N, C-alpha and C positions, 0 to 999 in steps of 0.2 A: 503494501499500501506505498507505495513512493511518490506517487505524481497522478493526476487526474488520468491520465491514458497509460497508468502502469498499475498492473493488477498485481504485484509480486507481493510477496508477506514480509516480513520483516526476517524469517526464517531462510525465504529465498534470498534476502540480500544477504544474510550471513554465510549461507550455504550450510546451513545445518538443520537437521530433521527437528521434526516438531517435538519429540521428546527429549531432545539433546539433552545431556545437562551441562551445570555452568560450566566444567572445565572445559567441555569442547567449545559454548560457545565463544569463552574467552581465546582458546587457543584458534580458533577462526578469527577473531575479530584482529588479533595480535598478527595474524598470516596477510589478511586484507590489508590492515594499514601499512606493515613493515615489510613484510618480506614482497607483497606484489605490489607496492609502493604505492599506495592508496591516499595516504597522509600527504598534506601539501606541502607540507616541510619536504616529503621526495622528490617533488612533482607531480604529487596527486591532483586530480581534480576537485575542486573547492566542494561543489554541490554532491558528489558521489562518497566524499568523506563524512561529510553530514547527513547523507540520507544514514550511511554505514553506524556512525556515531549514536543516531536516535533508534536503529535497529537495536544497539549493544544496549544503549539505554535502559529499553523497556524488556528486555528479554533477561538482563540479570537483576532487575528489580523484581523479586516474587508476584507484589499485588499488582504490579501493572502487567505482568505477564498471565496472570490469572485472568484479568477483564480483557487485556487482549485476545487471549485463547477464546474466551467466550465472545466474543465481538467478532472473530474466523467462523466460528459454529455456527452463527444465526444468518452471516452473509454468505457462507457456504451453501445454507439450507435455501437461501432467496435465489441462489445460481441455482440449485437444482433443480429447485420450483420449477424457474423461468424455462429450464433445458427440459424439463418434461411435458410442459407447455408448447414447445415449440414443435418436439418432434408430433406432437397431436394436430398442429396445428397444418393447413394445406399452405400457409405462407410460407415464403424463402425463409431459411432458418437466419435468424439475427443473432450477431455477436452479444454477450452478455458482459459489462464492464464493472466490478466490484466496486462500491461506494464505500468512501472510508468517511463515517461520520467526524473524524476530527481533520477532516480539512474541505467537505460539503455536506449542504444540505442533501440528506438521502429521499428527501420527496420531489422537489424540483431541480437538484445537482448544481446550485449556484455554490461555487467556492468562498470559503470563510477563512477568517485568518486568525480564528480561536487558537487550534493546535489542541495539546491533550488537556487545556488548562480551559474548561467550559462553564460556564457559569451554568447553574440550574435552572436561569431563567432565560439563558439567552434562546433567540427567536432568530429565524432568516429573516435577512434585510429583505428578500426577494417573495415568499412565498410566507413569511411567518410562521412556518413550521420550528416546533423546539429542535434544538439543535444539541442538547446533551442525553449521553447515551445513558440507559435505566440504570447500569452499573452506579454509576456516579452518583446517580439520584438515590441508589439503596444506601450509598456509603455515606453520603451527608446528608440524607433526610431521615432514614430510620434511625440512623446511628442516635441523633437527636430527637426523634418523635417528631417529626415535623413533618408527617405524611397524612393528609387529612382522611379523616373516618368519614366511609359515604357509603349509601344502599348500593349494592353490587349489581341491582337493576338500574342502569339508567339508560336514558334516550341519548343516540348519540348522533352527529353528522358523520358521513364517510365521504372522504374524499378520494379518486383513483387517479386523479393528472392534473397536472397544473400546466394552463391554470382553471379552475372549475370553480365556477362565482356561487353554487348551490349545492351542499353536500346531499348525497341518500340517506333517508332517515333507518335506523336501525336500535335496535333496544338488546344491551348488555344480558348474558346470563352469568355470567362468571368473569372475574378480574382480578390477576395478582400483581406482583411487581415484574412479572416477567411478559405479560398479554394478557388477551382477553377473548373472550368466544361471546359471538352475538348474532343476533338474528336479524336479517335484511329481505326486501324485496328483491334488492339488488344482484345478480350473479356475480362471483368473485371465481379467480382461478388461483391454485394453488401455487404462489412463488408471487402473487401480485404484490404489487407495494403502496400502501395507502395511508390514508393522514385520516386520523381520526380526532373529532371535538368532543367534548361534554361539557358540563358544568364542573366536574370534579376534575379531569386530566386534558392532555393533549398529548396525541402519538404520531408517531412514524411506524409503521409496521411492516412485516411483510405476513402474508397468509401461507399458514400453514395446514388448513385442512378446510374443506368446502364441501359440503354435502344438501342434497337437496331434501328437505323433509315436510309433509301435511302437515298443515295448522287450519282445520276445519276445512271448508271448501277449497283452500288457497294453499299453492307452495312458497313456500321461503327459503331462502338460503341461509346455513347454520356453516357460520365460520372460522375458524380458528386464527388470531393474529400473533405474532410476536414481536414483542417493543424494539424498534433498533434506537430511536430514542422518545425521551418522554419529557416531561413537565407537570408538575400538579397545580390545582386551582386553588388549594387550600393548604390550612396548617394542621399540625396535634394529630396524634391518634394513629391508624395503620389501617391494613388492608382487612377485607373480611374474607379473603380467601389466601393460599399461597400457590395453589397451579391452577392451569388453564387445562 
């Protein structure tokens, strides 16, 4: 996750596997910077060295590595879901770029300059979507019990693209720090990226499952979404559920 056109992970940058121990990561870093002369003092490119340093800083910090791995899992699910959708479609295959919430809005894809230090109430300047990943919200809000307590059944507005003036109406069935399950008339596809707005939260996430169910004489879409970014509207308390 180096640039907007670069889908490499920090593991790729350091040429190590995802389960590599610290000794391997440190050794690879030294090799890249010294023996392969990527350090600017040895004639290396400044941007390349900065990326290597960024990857090293994240992967050698235990908490930051856990957060980064969780982010990779979410984004890999998004890519897998879109890939399945493309294979089932008659339209030409479209390449999928992994989005990095620490560099860009994951809804409208506008770049931002917050980096890894994203305030919990930060918004995208273009579409107004939240920019802070849910893991950061969990550490800063839950630890201080600053998460609003609210009913698990909420009326929500669902946005499927930008720009979209009016959202599709839905209501939640279950909600947690990681995502939500909801019902709507709008058909959604696994892997689809959506923005969700309610009186309690605003979030951008990827659809993890979507099925059609009968509700009386009508059919509704029951979908689950895994949050990629999240913002709370209130304070004090905790969620009513720990899973979706």
